[in-house]
LUMMAR-320700 format. One record per atom (N, C-alpha, C, CB): residue in one letter; y, x, z. Coordinates in steps of 0.05 Angstrom, whole numbers, padded with zeros to 5 digits, always signed. Glycine has a CB too. Example, Ala and Ser with C-alpha at 12.3 -4.5 7.8 and 13.67 -1.06 7.14 Angstrom:
2
A-00114+00264+00156A-00090+00246+00156A-00066+00264+00156A-00089+00226+00181S-00045+00257+00142S-00021+00273+00143S+00001+00258+00157S-00012+00282+00114
This chain:
218
M-00024+00016+00000M+00000+00000+00000M+00025+00017+00000M+00000-00020+00024R+00024+00040+00014R+00047+00058+00015R+00054+00069-00012R+00042+00082+00034T+00032+00075-00028T+00036+00085-00055T+00050+00064-00072T+00009+00093-00067N+00040+00038-00071N+00053+00018-00087N+00082+00013-00078N+00036-00008-00084H+00086+00015-00051H+00113+00011-00041H+00132+00032-00052H+00113+00012-00010G+00123+00057-00052G+00139+00079-00063G+00144+00076-00092G+00126+00105-00057A+00124+00067-00107A+00127+00064-00136A+00148+00042-00142A+00100+00057-00149I+00148+00021-00127I+00168+00000-00132I+00196+00010-00126I+00162-00025-00114W+00199+00025-00104W+00226+00035-00098W+00234+00056-00119W+00227+00047-00070A+00215+00071-00129A+00222+00091-00150A+00231+00076-00175A+00197+00109-00157S+00219+00053-00181S+00227+00036-00204S+00256+00026-00200S+00208+00013-00208I+00262+00018-00175I+00289+00009-00169I+00309+00031-00174I+00292-00001-00140I+00303+00055-00165I+00322+00078-00170I+00326+00082-00200I+00311+00103-00157A+00305+00081-00215A+00307+00086-00244A+00324+00064-00257A+00279+00086-00256L+00319+00039-00249L+00335+00017-00260L+00364+00019-00252L+00323-00010-00251F+00369+00026-00227F+00397+00029-00219F+00411+00051-00235F+00398+00036-00189L+00398+00074-00238L+00410+00096-00252L+00416+00089-00281L+00393+00120-00250G+00396+00076-00294G+00399+00068-00322G+00421+00048-00326G+00373+00058-00334F+00421+00027-00308F+00442+00007-00310F+00469+00018-00305F+00437-00016-00291A+00472+00035-00285A+00498+00047-00279A+00508+00064-00302A+00496+00064-00254A+00490+00079-00314A+00499+00097-00336A+00510+00082-00359A+00475+00114-00345V+00498+00058-00365V+00507+00042-00387V+00532+00027-00381V+00486+00023-00396T+00534+00015-00357T+00556-00003-00351T+00581+00012-00344T+00548-00022-00329Q+00580+00038-00339Q+00605+00053-00333Q+00621+00058-00358Q+00598+00079-00320V+00610+00054-00382V+00625+00057-00407V+00642+00032-00411V+00606+00063-00431R+00667+00034-00408R+00685+00010-00409R+00703+00013-00433R+00702+00008-00384S+00699-00004-00454S+00716-00003-00477S+00743-00016-00471S+00703-00017-00501Q+00765-00002-00480Q+00793-00012-00476Q+00806-00016-00502Q+00809+00006-00458D+00791-00020-00524D+00802-00021-00550D+00822-00044-00554D+00781-00023-00571V+00816-00067-00542V+00833-00090-00545V+00861-00085-00533V+00821-00116-00533F+00862-00070-00511F+00888-00064-00499F+00905-00046-00517F+00884-00051-00471S+00892-00025-00528S+00907-00006-00545S+00917-00020-00570S+00890+00018-00553R+00902-00040-00581R+00911-00054-00605R+00934-00073-00599R+00887-00070-00616S+00938-00081-00574S+00959-00101-00569S+00984-00089-00555S+00947-00122-00551L+00984-00063-00549L+01007-00052-00535L+01033-00055-00550L+01002-00022-00530N+01033-00052-00577N+01057-00055-00593N+01068-00084-00593N+01051-00046-00621L+01052-00103-00584L+01060-00131-00584L+01071-00139-00556L+01037-00148-00591E+01071-00121-00537E+01078-00128-00510E+01108-00125-00505E+01062-00111-00490T+01118-00140-00486T+01146-00138-00476T+01146-00119-00452T+01158-00166-00469P+01169-00108-00445P+01169-00090-00422P+01158-00103-00397P+01198-00081-00416S+01164-00128-00392S+01155-00141-00367S+01125-00144-00367S+01169-00168-00364S+01114-00152-00391S+01085-00156-00392S+01070-00129-00391S+01077-00171-00418L+01083-00107-00401L+01071-00081-00398L+01069-00072-00369L+01087-00059-00414T+01089-00080-00354T+01088-00073-00325T+01065-00087-00312T+01114-00081-00311T+01061-00113-00319T+01038-00127-00308T+01012-00116-00317T+01040-00157-00316L+01011-00108-00342L+00986-00097-00353L+00978-00071-00339L+00989-00092-00383I+00999-00054-00333I+00993-00028-00320I+00983-00033-00292I+01018-00011-00319A+00994-00053-00278A+00985-00060-00251A+00956-00071-00252A+01004-00082-00238N+00950-00087-00272N+00923-00097-00275N+00903-00075-00281N+00922-00117-00297L+00911-00056-00298L+00893-00033-00304L+00888-00016-00279L+00905-00015-00327S+00909-00013-00263S+00906+00003-00238S+00886-00011-00220S+00933+00007-00224E+00889-00038-00218E+00870-00053-00202E+00841-00051-00212E+00878-00082-00202T+00838-00052-00239T+00811-00049-00250T+00800-00022-00244T+00812-00054-00281N+00816-00001-00246N+00806+00026-00240N+00796+00028-00211N+00829+00047-00244N+00811+00015-00192N+00802+00015-00164N+00776+00001-00162N+00824+00003-00146E+00773-00022-00176E+00748-00037-00175E+00724-00021-00185E+00750-00063-00190L+00729-00006-00207L+00708+00010-00218L+00699+00033-00199L+00716+00023-00245R+00719+00045-00185R+00713+00066-00166R+00696+00054-00143R+00738+00078-00154N+00703+00029-00135N+00686+00016-00114N+00659+00010-00124N+00700-00009-00104E+00657+00001-00150E+00631-00004-00161E+00613+00021-00162E+00634-00016-00189I+00624+00043-00170I+00609+00068-00171I+00600+00076-00143I+00626+00090-00182F+00617+00072-00123F+00610+00078-00095F+00586+00061-00087F+00633+00074-00077D+00588+00035-00093D+00567+00016-00085D+00540+00023-00098D+00574-00013-00093V+00540+00030-00124V+00516+00037-00137V+00503+00062-00126V+00521+00040-00167R+00520+00082-00121R+00510+00107-00109R+00498+00102-00081R+00533+00128-00107R+00512+00085-00065R+00501+00079-00039R+00474+00064-00040R+00521+00061-00023D+00472+00046-00060D+00446+00032-00063D+00424+00050-00072D+00449+00009-00082V+00430+00069-00090V+00411+00088-00099V+00403+00106-00075V+00422+00106-00122A+00422+00115-00059A+00416+00132-00036A+00398+00117-00016A+00442+00142-00022D+00404+00091-00012D+00387+00075+00006D+00359+00073-00004D+00399+00047+00010A+00356+00069-00031A+00329+00067-00042A+00314+00093-00040A+00331+00057-00071Q+00329+00115-00044Q+00316+00142-00042Q+00307+00146-00013Q+00335+00164-00051D+00323+00138+00006D+00315+00141+00035D+00290+00125+00040D+00338+00133+00053S+00288+00101+00029S+00265+00084+00033S+00240+00096+00022S+00270+00057+00021V+00243+00109-00002V+00219+00123-00014V+00210+00146+00003V+00227+00133-00042S+00229+00160+00015S+00222+00183+00031S+00210+00176+00058S+00247+00200+00035S+00221+00155+00070S+00213+00147+00097S+00192+00125+00098S+00236+00139+00113G+00189+00111+00076G+00169+00089+00076G+00179+00064+00091G+00144+00098+00089K+00206+00064+00097K+00217+00041+00111K+00222+00017+00092K+00244+00048+00126G+00229-00005+00103G+00233-00029+00087G+00208-00044+00081G+00247-00021+00060T+00210-00067+00070T+00187-00084+00065T+00182-00086+00035T+00191-00113+00077L+00157-00093+00028L+00150-00096+00000L+00164-00120-00011L+00119-00100-00003T+00169-00141+00004T+00183-00165-00005T+00211-00157-00013T+00183-00187+00016E+00225-00141+00003E+00252-00132-00003E+00252-00117-00029E+00263-00116+00020A+00232-00099-00033A+00232-00083-00057A+00228-00101-00082A+00209-00063-00055E+00210-00121-00079E+00205-00139-00101E+00230-00156-00107E+00182-00158-00095R+00245-00164-00086R+00270-00178-00091R+00290-00161-00106R+00282-00188-00065Q+00292-00136-00099Q+00310-00117-00113Q+00302-00114-00142Q+00310-00090-00100V+00276-00112-00148V+00267-00110-00175V+00273-00135-00191V+00237-00104-00176A+00269-00159-00179A+00275-00184-00192A+00305-00185-00199A+00267-00208-00175Q+00322-00177-00181Q+00351-00177-00185Q+00358-00158-00208Q+00366-00169-00159L+00346-00135-00209L+00353-00116-00230L+00342-00125-00257L+00342-00089-00223R+00320-00140-00257R+00310-00152-00282R+00331-00172-00293R+00283-00166-00277V+00345-00186-00276V+00366-00203-00285V+00389-00187-00297V+00376-00220-00263F+00398-00167-00282F+00420-00150-00292F+00413-00137-00319F+00427-00128-00271S+00388-00129-00323S+00380-00116-00347S+00372-00135-00369S+00357-00097-00342A+00375-00162-00364A+00370-00183-00383A+00340-00186-00390A+00386-00177-00408Q+00323-00177-00373Q+00294-00179-00379Q+00282-00206-00371Q+00279-00157-00365S+00297-00221-00355S+00287-00247-00346S+00308-00269-00349S+00278-00245-00317A+00299-00294-00352A+00318-00316-00354A+00331-00320-00327A+00303-00342-00362V+00355-00333-00327V+00369-00336-00302V+00387-00362-00304V+00387-00311-00296A+00391-00375-00282A+00408-00398-00281A+00428-00396-00257A+00392-00425-00279G+00452-00407-00261G+00471-00406-00239G+00499-00414-00249G+00471-00378-00227P+00518-00415-00231P+00545-00423-00238P+00560-00399-00252P+00561-00432-00213G+00581-00405-00266G+00596-00384-00279G+00618-00396-00296G+00577-00368-00296I+00624-00383-00318I+00645-00393-00336I+00635-00393-00365I+00670-00376-00334A+00648-00409-00382A+00643-00409-00410A+00669-00404-00425A+00630-00436-00419I+00667-00388-00446I+00691-00381-00463I+00684-00389-00492I+00699-00351-00461R+00699-00408-00502R+00695-00416-00531R+00716-00403-00547R+00696-00447-00534I+00706-00389-00569I+00725-00375-00587I+00722-00388-00615I+00719-00345-00588D+00743-00400-00624D+00743-00414-00649D+00763-00403-00668D+00748-00444-00645G+00755-00387-00688G+00773-00374-00706G+00766-00345-00710G+00802-00376-00696A+00784-00330-00722A+00780-00302-00728A+00774-00286-00702A+00803-00290-00743F+00754-00269-00704F+00746-00251-00681F+00729-00229-00693F+00730-00267-00658D+00726-00207-00678D+00709-00185-00690D+00692-00173-00668D+00727-00163-00703E+00675-00155-00677E+00655-00143-00659E+00667-00126-00637E+00635-00127-00674R+00689-00112-00643R+00701-00095-00623R+00713-00112-00601R+00724-00077-00635A+00725-00134-00608A+00736-00152-00588A+00715-00165-00571A+00752-00174-00601L+00693-00172-00583L+00670-00184-00568L+00659-00163-00548L+00648-00193-00587S+00657-00139-00557S+00647-00117-00539S+00666-00114-00516S+00643-00090-00555D+00692-00114-00521D+00712-00112-00499D+00709-00136-00480D+00741-00112-00511L+00705-00160-00491L+00703-00184-00474L+00679-00182-00456L+00702-00209-00491V+00656-00173-00467V+00632-00171-00451V+00636-00150-00428V+00609-00163-00469N+00649-00128-00435N+00654-00108-00414N+00673-00119-00392N+00666-00083-00426E+00693-00134-00400E+00711-00146-00380E+00697-00166-00362E+00735-00159-00394L+00679-00181-00374L+00663-00200-00358L+00646-00185-00337L+00645-00217-00376R+00634-00163-00346R+00618-00146-00327R+00637-00135-00305R+00603-00124-00341N+00660-00125-00313N+00679-00115-00293N+00686-00135-00273N+00704-00106-00307A+00688-00161-00281A+00696-00183-00263A+00673-00192-00246A+00707-00206-00280G+00649-00181-00250G+00627-00189-00233G+00606-00207-00245G+00637-00202-00209A+00607-00211-00271A+00587-00228-00284A+00559-00214-00282A+00594-00233-00313E+00539-00229-00274E+00513-00218-00270E+00495-00220-00295E+00499-00232-00246A+00502-00240-00312A+00487-00244-00337A+00505-00257-00357A+00461-00261-00331I+00501-00249-00383I+00519-00259-00404I+00503-00265-00428I+00540-00237-00411A+00511-00287-00442A+00498-00294-00467A+00520-00302-00487A+00478-00317-00463V+00516-00297-00512V+00534-00305-00534V+00518-00326-00551V+00544-00280-00552N+00529-00350-00553N+00514-00372-00565N+00487-00374-00550N+00509-00367-00596E+00465-00370-00562E+00440-00373-00548E+00426-00346-00545E+00421-00392-00563M+00441-00324-00548M+00430-00297-00547M+00439-00282-00522M+00437-00281-00573R+00420-00273-00507R+00427-00258-00482R+00437-00229-00490R+00401-00256-00463V+00456-00221-00475V+00468-00194-00479V+00458-00175-00457V+00499-00195-00480G+00445-00153-00464G+00435-00134-00445G+00454-00111-00442G+00408-00124-00453P+00449-00093-00422P+00467-00071-00417P+00468-00051-00440P+00459-00056-00392K+00447-00051-00457K+00447-00033-00481K+00452-00047-00507K+00420-00019-00482S+00461-00072-00506S+00466-00087-00530S+00488-00074-00546S+00472-00116-00524Y+00487-00077-00572Y+00508-00065-00590Y+00518-00087-00609Y+00497-00041-00606F+00543-00084-00617F+00557-00105-00633F+00566-00093-00659F+00581-00116-00617T+00560-00107-00681T+00568-00098-00708T+00579-00121-00723T+00545-00085-00722G+00596-00115-00744G+00606-00136-00762G+00586-00140-00785G+00634-00129-00772T+00589-00162-00799T+00572-00168-00822T+00590-00174-00846T+00552-00192-00816A+00578-00174-00869A+00593-00178-00894A+00606-00206-00895A+00575-00175-00918D+00593-00226-00882D+00605-00253-00883D+00622-00259-00858D+00583-00274-00884R+00631-00237-00844R+00649-00239-00821R+00636-00252-00797R+00674-00255-00829S+00610-00252-00796S+00596-00259-00771S+00596-00235-00753S+00568-00269-00776I+00587-00238-00729I+00584-00216-00710I+00555-00213-00703I+00601-00221-00684A+00543-00190-00707A+00515-00185-00701A+00512-00172-00674A+00502-00168-00722I+00493-00183-00657I+00487-00171-00632I+00458-00162-00633I+00491-00191-00609D+00454-00136-00629D+00428-00123-00631D+00416-00129-00658D+00410-00133-00610G+00433-00129-00679G+00423-00133-00707G+00419-00162-00715G+00397-00117-00710R+00425-00181-00697R+00421-00209-00704R+00449-00222-00707R+00404-00223-00681P+00455-00232-00732P+00481-00244-00737P+00485-00270-00723P+00486-00247-00766L+00509-00275-00712L+00516-00300-00699L+00543-00309-00712L+00519-00296-00668R+00543-00334-00721R+00566-00345-00734R+00584-00359-00713R+00559-00364-00756G+00610-00358-00717G+00628-00373-00700G+00628-00402-00706G+00656-00362-00704P+00639-00420-00689P+00652-00411-00664P+00632-00400-00644P+00667-00435-00652W+00642-00381-00628W+00625-00367-00609W+00629-00379-00581W+00631-00337-00608M+00606-00383-00567M+00607-00392-00539M+00595-00370-00522M+00591-00419-00535I+00613-00358-00506I+00603-00337-00487I+00600-00349-00460I+00624-00312-00486R+00576-00347-00449R+00570-00358-00422R+00564-00335-00403R+00546-00378-00424A+00576-00336-00380A+00573-00313-00361A+00567-00325-00333A+00599-00295-00361I+00545-00316-00321I+00539-00325-00294I+00551-00307-00273I+00509-00326-00291G+00564-00319-00255G+00578-00304-00233G+00595-00323-00218G+00595-00280-00245S+00612-00313-00200S+00630-00331-00185S+00649-00344-00204S+00645-00315-00162P+00649-00370-00208P+00667-00383-00227P+00696-00378-00221P+00663-00412-00228E+00704-00378-00196E+00732-00374-00189E+00741-00346-00195E+00737-00380-00159V+00725-00326-00187V+00732-00298-00191V+00733-00290-00220V+00712-00280-00176V+00712-00298-00235V+00711-00290-00263V+00732-00305-00280V+00683-00295-00275Y+00736-00331-00273Y+00757-00346-00288Y+00784-00333-00284Y+00758-00375-00278V+00792-00326-00260V+00818-00314-00255V+00820-00287-00269V+00823-00311-00225A+00799-00272-00269A+00800-00246-00282A+00804-00249-00312A+00774-00231-00277M+00793-00269-00324M+00796-00273-00353M+00823-00284-00360M+00774-00291-00363T+00835-00301-00344T+00858-00317-00352T+00885-00307-00339T+00854-00346-00345R+00883-00287-00322R+00907-00278-00308R+00928-00266-00328R+00900-00257-00287T+00953-00265-00320T+00973-00254-00337T+00967-00224-00343T+01001-00257-00324G+00968-00217-00368G+00961-00190-00376G+00931-00185-00378G+00972-00171-00356G+00915-00206-00374G+00886-00204-00376G+00877-00204-00405G+00873-00226-00361I+00851-00203-00408I+00840-00199-00435I+00844-00223-00453I+00810-00192-00434I+00842-00247-00442I+00847-00271-00459I+00876-00271-00469I+00840-00298-00443G+00895-00265-00452G+00922-00263-00461G+00926-00242-00482G+00940-00257-00438Q+00912-00219-00480Q+00914-00199-00500Q+00902-00209-00527Q+00898-00173-00491F+00880-00223-00525F+00868-00234-00549F+00887-00254-00563F+00842-00248-00543E+00901-00270-00548E+00919-00290-00559E+00942-00277-00573E+00930-00308-00537L+00950-00252-00565L+00970-00237-00579L+00960-00227-00606L+00980-00214-00562I+00935-00217-00606I+00923-00204-00630I+00914-00225-00650I+00900-00186-00622Y+00899-00246-00640Y+00888-00266-00657Y+00903-00292-00654Y+00857-00271-00651R+00927-00293-00665R+00945-00315-00660R+00936-00342-00670R+00972-00309-00672S+00919-00343-00690S+00909-00369-00701S+00882-00377-00688S+00906-00367-00731T+00871-00360-00670T+00846-00366-00658T+00850-00380-00631T+00829-00341-00653R+00833-00400-00626R+00834-00415-00601R+00814-00405-00581R+00830-00445-00606F+00823-00400-00556F+00806-00391-00535F+00807-00412-00512F+00816-00363-00524A+00784-00421-00505A+00782-00441-00483A+00763-00431-00462A+00773-00468-00494V+00773-00428-00437V+00757-00418-00415V+00753-00441-00395V+00772-00394-00402T+00728-00445-00387T+00722-00467-00368T+00702-00457-00347T+00709-00491-00383K+00705-00469-00323K+00686-00463-00302K+00662-00481-00305K+00699-00467-00274E+00638-00470-00300E+00614-00485-00304E+00597-00486-00278E+00597-00474-00327T+00586-00509-00271T+00569-00510-00247T+00542-00498-00250T+00566-00539-00240V+00530-00502-00274V+00503-00491-00279V+00502-00481-00307V+00480-00512-00273L+00493-00456-00311L+00488-00444-00337L+00459-00435-00338L+00508-00421-00343D+00446-00439-00360D+00418-00429-00363D+00418-00409-00385D+00399-00453-00369L+00412-00384-00379L+00412-00363-00399L+00383-00353-00404L+00430-00339-00390P+00376-00349-00429P+00348-00340-00435P+00346-00310-00431P+00341-00347-00464P+00322-00298-00431P+00320-00269-00430P+00328-00257-00457P+00291-00260-00422Q+00333-00231-00457Q+00341-00218-00482Q+00317-00216-00500Q+00353-00189-00475V+00322-00219-00526V+00301-00215-00546V+00303-00187-00557V+00303-00236-00568A+00282-00178-00568A+00281-00150-00579A+00301-00148-00602A+00253-00142-00588A+00314-00125-00605A+00333-00120-00626A+00319-00123-00653A+00346-00093-00623A+00334-00134-00672A+00324-00137-00700A+00322-00110-00713A+00342-00156-00717R+00302-00106-00729R+00298-00080-00743R+00301-00084-00773R+00270-00068-00736
């Protein structure tokens, strides 16, 4: 039993390290594309928001390192319970999009011109805001998902094209994630400056059901 216990905690460490390595890459392309459209007052707000985001990322890195250290201590000492280890693995399977998940969150409907770089930025911002699971239309987005454009102006996720309008669903605290998306100087406001003819609608949702990630198209 001790061997199985250690193996599970070792899996947790590997999952934590892999997830952290991927999610620390934060694209800021949408902000650089919209700077020339900003007024001095909105730039001040944007700088303050970016500073706040940087602080949140530093806290996130600290939390992940602490969790990894705790898991390593458990492997070394044999402390903790098998049930706790299994719960951690189940949670990380949700984060890595390997399992289906249901819960409250927000939905963002995008109707009009949009592109793969903007969608990648939006997904990263949702993760920054604490979203635990994300799907675009009916396709789950994983930590290693990639976004590309197509000849017919669709957006492909992991090689699978998705036509607009796009519905992005994110599970997490509805209040926290909603405010992060819609605040002054936030990413939705930036999108509205760049894509002036595109409509963005953000709503809080009581229950969202997201499928597991499917294998990337080849």
